[in-house]
C-alpha positions in Angstrom: -187.1 77.1 -10.4 -183.3 77.1 -10.3 -181.5 73.9 -11.1 -179.8 72.3 -8.1 -176.1 72.8 -7.9 -174.1 69.7 -8.6 -171.4 68.8 -6.2 -168.2 67.9 -8.0 -167.2 64.3 -7.6 -163.9 63.6 -5.9 -161.3 62.0 -8.1 -160.9 58.3 -7.5 -157.5 56.7 -7.2 -157.8 55.4 -10.7 -158.7 58.8 -12.0 -155.7 60.4 -10.3 -153.4 57.8 -11.7 -154.8 58.4 -15.2 -154.3 62.2 -14.7 -150.7 61.7 -13.6 -150.0 59.4 -16.6 -151.5 62.0 -18.9 -149.3 64.7 -17.4 -146.2 62.6 -17.8 -147.1 61.9 -21.5 -147.7 65.6 -22.0 -144.2 66.5 -20.6 -142.5 63.9 -22.7 -144.5 65.0 -25.7 -143.5 68.7 -25.2 -139.8 67.7 -24.9 -140.0 65.6 -28.1 -141.9 68.4 -29.9 -139.1 70.8 -29.0 -136.5 68.7 -30.8 -138.8 68.4 -33.8 -139.4 72.1 -33.9 -135.7 72.9 -33.6 -135.0 70.7 -36.7 -137.9 72.3 -38.6 -136.4 75.8 -38.0 -133.0 74.7 -39.1 -134.5 73.1 -42.2 -136.3 76.3 -43.2 -133.1 78.3 -42.5 -131.0 76.0 -44.7 -133.6 76.1 -47.5 -133.6 79.9 -47.6 -129.8 79.9 -47.7 -129.7 77.6 -50.6 -132.0 79.9 -52.6 -129.4 82.7 -52.6 -128.3 83.5 -56.2 -130.6 80.8 -57.6 -130.9 81.5 -61.4 -134.2 83.1 -62.3 -135.0 84.3 -58.8 -136.5 87.8 -58.4 -135.3 90.4 -56.0 -136.5 89.4 -52.5 -135.9 90.8 -49.1 -136.4 88.1 -46.4 -136.0 90.4 -43.5 -134.6 88.9 -40.3 -135.1 85.4 -38.9 -133.6 85.5 -35.5 -130.9 83.1 -34.6 -132.0 80.2 -32.5 -129.5 80.2 -29.6 -130.1 78.3 -26.4 -128.3 78.6 -23.1 -127.0 75.2 -21.9 -124.6 73.6 -19.5 -122.8 70.3 -18.7 -123.7 69.2 -15.2 -122.1 66.0 -13.8 -121.6 63.8 -10.8 -118.4 61.8 -10.4 -116.8 59.5 -7.9 -113.3 58.5 -9.3 -112.9 61.1 -12.0 -113.9 59.3 -15.3 -117.2 61.2 -15.6 -115.5 64.5 -14.7 -113.0 64.0 -17.5 -115.8 63.3 -20.0 -117.7 66.3 -18.8 -114.7 68.6 -19.2 -114.0 67.2 -22.7 -117.7 67.9 -23.7 -117.4 71.4 -22.2 -114.2 72.0 -24.2 -115.8 70.8 -27.4 -119.0 72.7 -27.1 -118.0 75.8 -25.1 -120.6 75.1 -22.5 -120.0 75.7 -18.8 -119.2 72.6 -16.7 -120.4 72.2 -13.1 -120.2 69.4 -10.5 -123.7 69.1 -9.0 -122.3 67.5 -5.8 -119.9 70.4 -5.1 -121.8 73.4 -6.5 -125.2 74.9 -5.9 -126.6 74.6 -9.5 -129.9 76.0 -10.5 -131.3 74.2 -13.5 -133.6 77.2 -14.2 -130.6 79.2 -15.3 -130.3 77.1 -18.5 -132.5 76.2 -21.5 -131.1 72.7 -21.9 -128.8 70.4 -19.9 -126.2 67.7 -20.5 -126.3 65.5 -17.4 -123.3 63.2 -17.1 -123.2 60.5 -14.4 -121.3 57.3 -13.6 -123.2 54.0 -12.8 -122.4 52.9 -9.3 -123.8 49.5 -8.2 -126.3 49.5 -11.1 -127.6 53.0 -10.1 -126.9 56.5 -11.5 -124.9 58.6 -9.1 -126.8 61.7 -10.2 -130.2 60.2 -9.3 -130.8 62.1 -6.0 -130.0 65.5 -7.6 -132.4 64.7 -10.5 -135.1 63.8 -8.1 -134.6 67.0 -6.0 -134.8 69.1 -9.2 -137.3 67.1 -11.2 -139.9 69.9 -11.6 -137.2 72.2 -13.0 -136.0 69.5 -15.4 -139.1 67.9 -16.8 -139.8 70.3 -19.6 -136.2 71.0 -20.6 -134.3 69.2 -23.4 -132.0 66.8 -21.6 -129.0 64.8 -22.9 -128.3 62.0 -20.4 -124.7 60.7 -20.5 -123.9 57.6 -18.6 -120.4 56.4 -17.9 -119.7 52.7 -17.0 -118.0 49.6 -18.1 -121.1 48.3 -19.8 -121.7 48.9 -23.5 -125.0 50.3 -24.7 -127.8 47.7 -24.5 -130.7 46.4 -22.5 -128.7 45.9 -19.3 -127.6 49.5 -19.2 -131.1 50.7 -20.2 -132.5 48.8 -17.3 -130.1 50.4 -14.9 -131.1 53.9 -16.1 -134.8 52.9 -15.9 -134.4 51.7 -12.4 -132.7 55.0 -11.3 -134.9 57.7 -12.8 -138.7 58.3 -13.3 -140.0 56.7 -16.5 -141.3 60.0 -18.0 -137.9 61.7 -17.4 -136.1 58.8 -19.1 -138.6 58.9 -22.0 -138.0 62.5 -22.9 -134.2 62.5 -22.3 -131.7 61.6 -25.1 -129.4 58.9 -23.7 -125.7 58.5 -24.8 -123.7 55.7 -23.2 -119.9 56.2 -22.8 -117.5 53.6 -21.4 -115.4 54.6 -18.5 -112.4 53.4 -16.5 -111.9 51.3 -13.3 -108.6 51.0 -11.6 -108.8 48.7 -8.6 -105.9 50.4 -6.8 -107.8 53.7 -6.7 -111.0 52.2 -5.2 -112.0 52.3 -1.6 -111.7 49.1 0.3 -115.5 48.8 0.4 -115.8 49.2 -3.4 -113.0 46.7 -4.0 -114.6 44.1 -1.7 -118.0 44.6 -3.5 -116.3 44.2 -6.9 -114.6 40.9 -5.8 -118.0 39.6 -4.7 -119.6 40.7 -8.0 -116.8 39.0 -9.9 -117.4 35.7 -8.2 -121.1 35.9 -9.1 -120.7 36.7 -12.7 -121.1 33.8 -15.1 -119.3 35.7 -17.9 -115.5 35.1 -17.4 -114.5 38.2 -19.3 -116.8 40.4 -17.2 -115.6 38.7 -14.1 -111.9 39.4 -15.0 -112.8 43.1 -15.6 -114.3 43.3 -12.2 -111.1 41.9 -10.6 -108.4 43.5 -12.8 -110.2 46.7 -13.9 -110.6 48.2 -17.3 -110.0 51.5 -19.2 -112.3 52.3 -22.1 -111.9 56.1 -21.9 -112.1 57.5 -25.4 -112.3 61.3 -26.1 -113.6 60.6 -29.6 -116.7 58.8 -28.2 -118.2 62.2 -27.0 -119.0 62.9 -30.7 -122.8 62.1 -30.4 -123.1 64.3 -27.3 -121.3 67.2 -29.0 -123.6 66.8 -32.0 -126.7 67.1 -29.9 -125.3 70.1 -28.0 -124.4 71.8 -31.3 -127.9 71.1 -32.6 -129.2 73.2 -29.7 -126.6 75.9 -29.5 -125.4 76.5 -33.1 -126.7 79.5 -34.9 -129.1 78.9 -37.7 -129.6 82.2 -39.4 -131.6 82.5 -42.5 -130.6 85.1 -45.0 -130.8 88.5 -43.3 -132.0 91.1 -45.8 -130.5 88.9 -48.5 -130.7 90.2 -52.0 -131.4 87.5 -54.5 -130.6 88.7 -58.0 -132.2 87.6 -61.2 
């Protein structure tokens, strides 16, 4: 007698939540695994290069280890120009194309990895809406997130980033905090009014004065960590190609 067919159970809310959490962990894990794999390939390549002309080595032909070259871009959002300047500096230093996501129709699928640069406006990232619209195209890519604000790296800035973007996206992105510039005379009347209110509410007198008088922390040298991460992805890492190692 045939066994009765079992009707599959519908997923409960808890099961669905568990599944979504597992998917988020998988995406973050894949992104982290990519960075680890990249470093492993570079380590192997460097190890092979160091063996060239090593005393006592026999004649060996390694063949070809293909260069690891990824296609990336610097995408940014800006309001008063500080982030645009940083984005262009990064583009000049890395040779990557630079595009403003608010003015251009940018397809993330055209790139293997992305550097996303954004100012922090009223404790939120200006690029948040664009990230949310393209989240499915971004979640498995290596992402370098560059924030530009008056705040130094620390828990306060991390909280603003966490409040602006999905937790799994933040977990797999590499965050670099750069300090920007605020010139009160260049602000809209609304932004100036909001800064005056914020200054009155700040208990820290130094921070309050910055809100009222402005600040300028722009520093081209500070893009170094961003450039290093970009070069880690784009630089060629060839092993010896048909290298002859002589005894």
